[in-house]
C-alpha positions as CSV (number, residue, x, y, z in Angstrom):
1,X,-0.1,0.2,0.0
2,X,1.0,3.5,-0.6
3,X,1.8,5.7,2.0
4,X,0.6,9.0,0.2
5,X,-1.9,9.1,-2.7
6,X,-1.5,12.1,-5.0
7,X,-4.3,13.1,-7.2
8,X,-3.4,14.8,-10.1
9,X,0.0,14.6,-12.4
10,X,0.4,18.5,-13.1
11,X,3.3,20.3,-12.1
12,X,2.1,20.5,-8.5
13,X,1.4,17.1,-7.7
14,X,4.8,16.0,-9.4
15,X,6.8,17.8,-7.6
16,X,5.2,16.9,-4.4
17,X,5.6,13.2,-5.1
18,X,8.9,13.4,-6.5
19,X,9.9,14.8,-3.2
20,X,8.1,12.2,-1.3
21,X,9.6,9.5,-3.3
22,X,13.4,10.9,-2.7
23,X,12.1,11.1,0.9
24,X,11.6,7.3,0.7
25,X,7.6,7.5,0.8
26,X,5.9,4.9,-1.2
27,X,3.6,7.4,-3.5
28,X,1.1,6.7,-6.0
29,X,-0.4,9.4,-8.3
30,X,-3.5,9.0,-9.8
31,X,-4.4,11.0,-12.9
32,X,-7.6,11.4,-15.1
33,X,-5.6,11.8,-18.3
34,X,-3.7,9.4,-20.3
35,X,-0.1,9.5,-20.4
36,X,0.8,11.9,-22.9
37,X,2.2,15.5,-21.8
38,X,-0.2,18.1,-23.0
39,X,1.2,21.5,-24.9
40,X,-1.9,23.3,-23.9
41,X,-0.2,25.5,-21.5
42,X,-1.6,28.7,-19.9
43,X,1.3,29.3,-17.6
44,X,4.4,30.6,-19.3
45,X,6.5,32.3,-16.1
46,X,8.8,30.6,-13.9
47,X,9.5,33.0,-10.9
48,X,12.9,33.7,-8.8
49,X,11.9,31.6,-5.8
50,X,10.2,28.8,-8.0
51,X,13.8,28.9,-9.6
52,X,15.5,28.3,-6.3
53,X,13.3,25.2,-5.7
54,X,14.1,23.8,-8.9
55,X,17.6,24.2,-8.1
56,X,17.2,22.5,-4.8
57,X,16.1,19.4,-6.8
58,X,18.9,19.7,-9.8
59,X,16.4,20.9,-12.3
60,X,17.1,24.4,-13.2
61,X,19.7,24.3,-15.5
62,X,17.6,21.7,-17.4
63,X,14.8,24.0,-17.3
64,X,17.0,27.1,-18.4
65,X,18.1,25.4,-21.4
66,X,14.4,25.0,-22.5
67,X,13.3,28.5,-21.8
68,X,12.4,31.2,-24.5
69,X,14.1,33.8,-22.4
70,X,15.0,35.6,-19.3
71,X,13.0,38.8,-18.3
72,X,14.5,41.0,-15.9
73,X,12.3,44.2,-16.9
74,X,8.6,44.1,-17.1
75,X,6.7,47.1,-18.4
76,X,3.0,47.3,-17.4
77,X,0.7,49.9,-18.5
78,X,3.4,51.8,-20.7
79,X,4.7,54.1,-17.7
80,X,5.1,51.2,-15.0
81,X,8.5,49.7,-14.9
82,X,9.3,46.7,-12.9
83,X,13.2,45.5,-12.3
84,X,13.5,42.1,-11.6
85,X,17.0,42.4,-11.9
86,X,17.6,43.8,-8.5
87,X,15.9,40.4,-6.8
88,X,18.3,39.0,-4.1
89,X,18.8,35.6,-6.1
90,X,20.9,33.6,-8.0
91,X,17.8,33.9,-10.4
92,X,17.4,37.7,-10.8
93,X,14.8,37.3,-13.5
94,X,11.7,35.5,-14.7
95,X,12.1,32.2,-17.0
96,X,9.5,32.4,-19.9
97,X,9.0,28.8,-20.7
98,X,5.4,26.5,-21.1
99,X,4.2,24.9,-18.3
100,X,4.8,21.7,-20.3
101,X,8.5,22.0,-20.1
102,X,8.2,22.4,-16.2
103,X,5.9,19.3,-16.1
104,X,8.2,17.1,-18.2
105,X,11.2,17.8,-16.0
106,X,9.1,17.0,-12.8
107,X,7.6,13.7,-14.4
108,X,11.1,12.4,-15.0
109,X,12.5,13.2,-11.7
110,X,9.1,11.4,-10.4
111,X,9.5,8.5,-12.4
112,X,13.2,8.1,-11.3
113,X,12.4,8.2,-7.7
114,X,10.3,5.5,-8.1
115,X,6.9,7.1,-8.1
116,X,3.7,4.7,-9.4
117,X,1.8,7.2,-11.8
118,X,-1.8,5.3,-12.6
119,X,-3.4,7.2,-15.9
120,X,-6.9,6.9,-16.8
121,X,-7.7,7.2,-13.1
122,X,-10.8,9.6,-12.6
123,X,-11.5,10.0,-9.1
124,X,-15.1,9.1,-8.0
125,X,-14.9,9.2,-4.1
126,X,-12.7,10.1,-1.5
127,X,-13.3,8.5,2.2
128,X,-11.2,8.4,5.4
129,X,-10.8,6.9,8.7
130,X,-8.9,7.3,11.7
131,X,-6.0,5.2,10.0
132,X,-5.9,6.2,6.1
133,X,-8.0,7.4,3.5
134,X,-9.6,5.5,0.2
135,X,-9.7,7.0,-3.2
136,X,-12.3,5.3,-5.7
137,X,-11.4,5.4,-9.3
138,X,-12.2,4.6,-12.5
139,X,-9.3,2.2,-12.6
140,X,-10.3,0.9,-8.9
141,X,-9.9,1.8,-5.2
142,X,-6.4,2.8,-3.5
143,X,-5.6,3.6,-0.3
144,X,-2.8,5.1,1.6
145,X,-2.3,6.8,5.1
146,X,-2.5,10.4,3.4
147,X,-4.3,11.8,0.3
148,X,-3.6,15.2,-1.7
149,X,-5.5,16.6,-4.3
150,X,-3.8,18.8,-6.8
151,X,-6.3,18.1,-9.4
152,X,-6.9,21.6,-10.3
153,X,-9.9,24.2,-10.7
154,X,-12.3,21.3,-10.9
155,X,-11.0,19.3,-8.2
156,X,-12.6,15.8,-7.7
157,X,-11.0,15.7,-3.8
158,X,-12.3,19.2,-3.3
159,X,-15.7,18.2,-4.2
160,X,-15.3,14.8,-2.1
161,X,-14.4,16.7,1.0
162,X,-17.7,19.0,0.7
163,X,-15.5,22.1,0.8
164,X,-16.7,25.4,-0.7
165,X,-14.5,27.3,-3.4
166,X,-15.9,30.8,-2.8
167,X,-15.1,33.8,-5.2
168,X,-16.0,34.9,-8.6
169,X,-15.3,34.9,-12.1
170,X,-12.8,38.2,-13.0
171,X,-12.6,37.7,-16.7
172,X,-15.0,36.0,-19.0
173,X,-14.1,34.9,-22.8
174,X,-10.4,34.9,-22.7
175,X,-9.2,34.2,-26.0
176,X,-6.4,31.8,-26.5
177,X,-4.5,30.9,-29.8
178,X,-1.1,29.2,-30.5
179,X,0.2,31.1,-33.5
180,X,3.2,31.5,-36.0
181,X,4.2,35.3,-36.2
182,X,5.7,37.0,-39.2
183,X,7.2,39.6,-36.9
184,X,9.1,38.9,-33.6
185,X,8.0,41.0,-30.9
186,X,10.7,43.5,-29.6
187,X,10.1,42.3,-26.0
188,X,10.1,38.5,-24.7
189,X,6.8,39.0,-23.0
190,X,4.5,41.6,-24.8
191,X,1.5,42.8,-23.0
192,X,-0.3,45.8,-23.2
193,X,-4.6,47.0,-23.1
194,X,-6.2,49.9,-24.5
195,X,-9.2,50.1,-22.0
196,X,-11.9,47.7,-23.9
197,X,-9.1,45.0,-24.7
198,X,-5.9,43.6,-23.9
199,X,-3.6,41.2,-25.5
200,X,-0.4,39.0,-24.0
201,X,2.2,37.4,-26.4
202,X,4.8,34.9,-25.3
203,X,7.1,32.4,-27.3
204,X,7.1,28.6,-26.7
205,X,10.7,28.8,-27.8
206,X,10.1,26.8,-30.9
207,X,8.6,29.2,-33.4
208,X,4.9,29.0,-32.1
209,X,3.5,32.0,-29.8
210,X,1.0,31.9,-27.3
211,X,-1.6,34.7,-27.7
212,X,-4.2,35.3,-24.5
213,X,-6.5,38.2,-25.8
214,X,-9.6,39.6,-24.2
215,X,-12.3,42.3,-25.4
216,X,-14.8,43.9,-22.8
217,X,-17.6,44.0,-25.4
218,X,-17.2,40.3,-25.8
219,X,-19.3,38.1,-23.4
220,X,-19.7,34.5,-24.8
221,X,-19.7,31.1,-23.2
222,X,-16.6,29.1,-23.3
223,X,-17.6,26.8,-26.2
224,X,-18.5,29.5,-28.4
225,X,-16.3,29.1,-32.0
226,X,-13.3,31.4,-32.2
227,X,-11.5,32.6,-35.5
228,X,-8.0,33.6,-35.6
229,X,-9.4,36.9,-37.2
230,X,-11.1,37.7,-33.7
231,X,-7.9,37.4,-32.1
232,X,-6.1,39.5,-34.8
233,X,-8.3,42.2,-34.5
234,X,-8.2,42.6,-30.6
235,X,-4.4,42.2,-30.8
236,X,-4.0,45.1,-33.0
237,X,-6.2,47.6,-31.1
238,X,-4.2,46.8,-27.9
239,X,-0.8,46.4,-29.4
240,X,-1.0,48.5,-32.6
241,X,0.2,45.6,-34.6
242,X,-0.7,41.8,-34.9
243,X,2.9,40.8,-35.7
244,X,1.6,39.0,-38.6
245,X,-0.2,36.4,-37.0
246,X,-1.1,33.3,-38.9
247,X,-1.3,29.5,-39.3
248,X,-3.4,29.1,-35.7
249,X,-2.5,25.6,-34.5
250,X,-5.4,25.9,-31.3
251,X,-8.1,28.3,-30.8
252,X,-10.1,28.2,-27.5
253,X,-11.7,30.7,-25.0
254,X,-11.6,30.0,-21.0
255,X,-12.4,32.3,-18.3
256,X,-10.6,33.1,-14.9
257,X,-11.7,33.0,-11.6
258,X,-10.5,34.2,-8.2
259,X,-11.3,31.4,-5.7
260,X,-10.0,30.0,-2.7
261,X,-10.9,26.8,-0.3
262,X,-11.3,28.0,3.4
263,X,-9.2,24.9,4.7
264,X,-6.2,23.2,3.1
265,X,-6.3,20.1,5.4
266,X,-9.3,18.0,6.0
267,X,-7.9,15.3,8.5
268,X,-6.0,13.2,6.3
269,X,-6.5,14.9,2.9
270,X,-5.0,17.9,1.6
271,X,-5.3,20.5,-1.0
272,X,-2.5,22.0,-2.9
273,X,-2.3,24.2,-5.9
274,X,-5.6,25.1,-8.3
275,X,-7.6,22.7,-6.2
276,X,-6.8,25.2,-3.4
277,X,-6.9,28.5,-5.0
278,X,-7.4,30.0,-8.6
279,X,-6.9,33.6,-9.5
280,X,-6.4,36.0,-12.6
281,X,-3.2,35.2,-14.8
282,X,-1.7,38.5,-14.1
283,X,1.8,38.2,-12.8
284,X,2.1,34.7,-14.0
285,X,2.0,33.2,-9.9
286,X,-0.4,30.5,-10.4
287,X,1.7,27.5,-11.4
288,X,4.5,28.9,-9.3
289,X,2.0,29.3,-6.3
290,X,1.3,25.6,-6.2
291,X,4.9,24.6,-6.5
292,X,5.7,26.3,-3.7
293,X,2.4,24.7,-1.9
294,X,4.0,21.2,-2.8
295,X,7.4,22.2,-1.7
296,X,6.2,23.1,1.9
297,X,3.7,20.1,2.2
298,X,6.1,17.4,0.9
299,X,8.7,17.5,3.7
300,X,6.0,17.8,6.5
301,X,4.6,14.6,5.1
302,X,7.3,12.6,5.0
303,X,8.6,14.1,8.6
304,X,5.1,12.7,10.2
305,X,5.4,9.3,8.0
306,X,8.9,9.0,9.7
307,X,7.5,9.8,13.3
308,X,7.0,13.3,13.4
309,X,4.3,15.1,15.6
310,X,0.9,15.4,13.3
311,X,0.7,18.9,14.6
312,X,3.4,19.4,12.2
313,X,1.0,19.2,8.9
314,X,-1.3,21.9,10.5
315,X,1.5,24.4,9.6
316,X,0.5,23.6,6.3
317,X,-2.6,25.7,6.7
318,X,-0.7,28.3,8.8
319,X,1.9,29.1,6.3
320,X,0.3,28.7,2.7
321,X,-3.1,29.8,3.1
322,X,-2.0,33.6,3.9
323,X,0.1,33.5,0.7
324,X,-2.8,32.2,-1.4
325,X,-4.8,35.3,0.2
326,X,-2.0,37.6,-0.7
327,X,-1.6,36.1,-4.6
328,X,-5.3,36.5,-5.0
329,X,-4.8,40.2,-3.9
330,X,-1.9,40.8,-6.0
331,X,-3.1,39.4,-9.1
332,X,-6.7,40.6,-8.5
333,X,-5.3,44.2,-8.4
334,X,-3.4,44.0,-11.7
335,X,-6.2,42.5,-13.5
336,X,-8.4,45.5,-12.4
337,X,-5.6,47.7,-13.3
338,X,-5.2,46.4,-16.8
339,X,-9.3,46.3,-17.1
340,X,-9.4,50.3,-16.2
341,X,-12.3,52.0,-18.6
342,X,-11.6,55.4,-19.0
343,X,-8.5,57.0,-20.4
344,X,-8.1,59.4,-17.4
345,X,-7.9,56.1,-15.4
346,X,-5.6,54.7,-17.8
347,X,-3.2,57.9,-17.7
348,X,-3.7,58.0,-13.7
349,X,-2.8,54.2,-13.4
350,X,0.3,54.7,-15.3
351,X,1.5,57.7,-13.5
352,X,0.5,56.8,-10.2
353,X,2.0,53.3,-10.8
354,X,5.1,54.8,-12.2
355,X,6.0,57.3,-9.3
356,X,5.2,54.7,-6.8
357,X,7.6,51.9,-8.2
358,X,10.3,54.6,-7.9
359,X,10.3,54.5,-4.2
360,X,12.9,51.5,-3.3
361,X,10.6,50.3,-0.6
362,X,7.4,49.6,-2.5
363,X,9.7,48.6,-5.7
364,X,11.3,45.9,-3.4
365,X,7.8,44.9,-1.6
366,X,6.1,44.4,-5.4
367,X,9.1,42.6,-6.6
368,X,9.4,40.3,-3.6
369,X,5.7,39.4,-3.9
370,X,5.8,38.8,-7.5
371,X,8.8,36.3,-7.3
372,X,7.5,35.0,-3.8
373,X,11.1,35.8,-2.5
374,X,9.6,38.1,-0.2
375,X,7.1,35.6,1.8
376,X,8.1,34.4,5.3
377,X,6.1,32.1,7.4
378,X,5.1,33.3,11.1
379,X,8.0,32.0,13.5
380,X,6.3,30.4,16.6
381,X,6.8,32.3,19.9
382,X,9.6,32.4,21.5
383,X,11.9,31.4,18.3
384,X,14.5,33.4,16.9
385,X,13.4,36.4,14.6
386,X,14.9,34.7,11.6
387,X,12.5,31.6,11.8
388,X,10.3,31.0,8.9
389,X,12.2,33.5,6.8
390,X,13.5,32.3,3.1
391,X,17.2,31.1,3.6
392,X,19.3,32.5,0.6
393,X,21.9,30.4,-1.2
394,X,25.2,30.6,0.5
395,X,28.6,29.4,-0.4
396,X,29.7,26.3,1.9
397,X,33.2,25.3,2.9
398,X,33.6,22.5,0.6
399,X,33.0,24.5,-2.5
400,X,29.5,24.0,-2.8
401,X,26.2,26.0,-2.6
402,X,23.4,25.5,0.2
403,X,20.8,24.9,-2.5
404,X,23.1,22.1,-3.8
405,X,23.5,20.5,-0.4
406,X,19.4,20.5,-0.1
407,X,19.1,18.2,-2.9
408,X,17.6,15.0,-2.2
409,X,15.0,16.5,0.2
410,X,17.3,16.7,3.3
411,X,17.5,19.6,6.1
412,X,20.8,21.1,6.2
413,X,22.3,22.1,9.4
414,X,24.4,25.3,8.5
415,X,27.2,25.2,11.5
416,X,27.9,22.2,13.2
417,X,26.2,19.6,15.5
418,X,25.9,15.9,16.0
419,X,23.1,14.6,13.7
420,X,23.7,10.8,14.3
421,X,20.7,8.9,13.7
422,X,19.3,11.1,11.4
423,X,22.2,11.1,8.4
424,X,19.6,10.2,5.8
425,X,17.5,13.0,6.5
426,X,19.8,15.9,7.6
427,X,23.0,17.0,6.2
428,X,25.7,19.0,8.2
429,X,27.6,21.8,6.3
430,X,30.0,24.1,7.5
431,X,29.7,27.6,5.9
432,X,32.1,29.3,3.5
433,X,32.3,32.1,6.4
434,X,31.6,30.7,9.8
435,X,29.1,33.0,12.3
436,X,28.2,33.1,15.6
437,X,24.9,31.0,14.8
438,X,24.0,27.5,13.4
439,X,20.8,27.4,11.4
440,X,18.4,24.5,10.6
441,X,17.5,24.8,7.1
442,X,14.2,23.2,5.9
443,X,14.2,21.1,2.9
444,X,11.9,23.7,1.2
445,X,14.6,26.3,2.1
446,X,13.1,28.2,4.8
447,X,14.9,28.6,8.3
448,X,13.8,25.9,10.7
449,X,15.4,26.8,13.8
450,X,18.4,28.9,14.7
451,X,20.8,28.1,17.6
452,X,23.5,30.1,19.3
453,X,26.8,28.5,18.6
454,X,26.7,24.4,18.1
455,X,23.5,23.3,20.0
456,X,24.0,20.1,22.7
457,X,23.2,16.9,21.4
458,X,19.6,17.2,23.1
459,X,18.6,20.3,22.0
460,X,19.6,19.3,18.6
461,X,17.9,16.0,19.0
462,X,14.3,17.5,20.3
463,X,14.6,19.7,17.4
464,X,15.3,17.0,14.7
465,X,12.4,14.8,16.4
466,X,9.9,17.4,16.1
467,X,10.9,18.7,12.3
468,X,12.4,15.6,10.7
469,X,10.9,12.3,12.5
470,X,12.4,10.2,14.7
471,X,15.9,9.0,14.6
472,X,16.5,5.5,12.7
473,X,18.2,4.4,16.0
474,X,14.8,5.7,18.0
């Protein structure tokens, strides 16, 4: 029997499953689609914090090679300039690459780690009891100690739990097209709006381009047929040109919602990614937020399965639900600004936004939120002020980096200490520049604990038992 069932083989589910398998947890992924990786990607942006998480999994170089470009400057509403080149990270940019490239990299890692993936397995029911949970599918019934629903907006797991998904549709009849262009846009990402419409263009990197277009005056159902001429016309009004758009291989409509589940955990069942929260595409934060959910939950599930207290799993809700709320606020604000109706409102938007972002503190806060580098988790009472903050990458005494040491899903004790019994889950690494404190870094790259000097054996054992599970000797 698997210890964890993950429902949904998108990027969120595959990162989660791969992490668990690397931690020695038996995982089964249930996916209603067949085994083909779709090229119907809506996500194109991989932000700095997500790149750091992929670096900690040894995937960032591979993904970088598939990317269509790095974006360091984002221009919005003509006058608003967001400079990602100032981000305090090894990745001071946004990598433009289709979601399916991320999915393929995570799929290969998960399979190599031993994850079992069952395709054509649509979920029909979920039940749980004191010892585990069962998932009924069109392929049969599966049981595990925990279940995680990463099965998107129409999550069957969320529906089975009876959880509400409050919110509303913010954009209807968004037009989507995969096209060829006769003229290459001057920027890697091209976006602008005229008040009644806006268009976003991003490259796949193989000669195809993804176009999102929206017209305020068009309010039709998602299944209404779409012709390329309609996309061309909106693009010309929004951007002044359609860049010679031709040969569409895919045309579709969809709508964008803002919704969030009130709970990410119901006993032994969890939600992550779009199953837990959805928001407008503004800012490109959707896939990134889901991957960060997975990185937060995976090590906690592994730790509890290795003997850590069950209460550790409650911190998933405490840490990730507020982040989801903030992402909804940010993306919602951006899309409402993009939808400004009057010319006066659009001019004011550009002037006010451009002026505000010239203030360094405001610029740092915005880029920190967009990139997710600026999010921190609440520290328990009495803990060091750095607890819950993102740990930046740092050079180690052996010539490697902290995020290389995190690979394999381990904690890293930056400093010194006796981790006997936890050697498979905790790596001790001396910093290149020794300091007065020893820092225990979580597998997701956040500070778990700060010790003054070298912690004594009993103190360190207690911390590791609570965060990483029981020692192998216990």
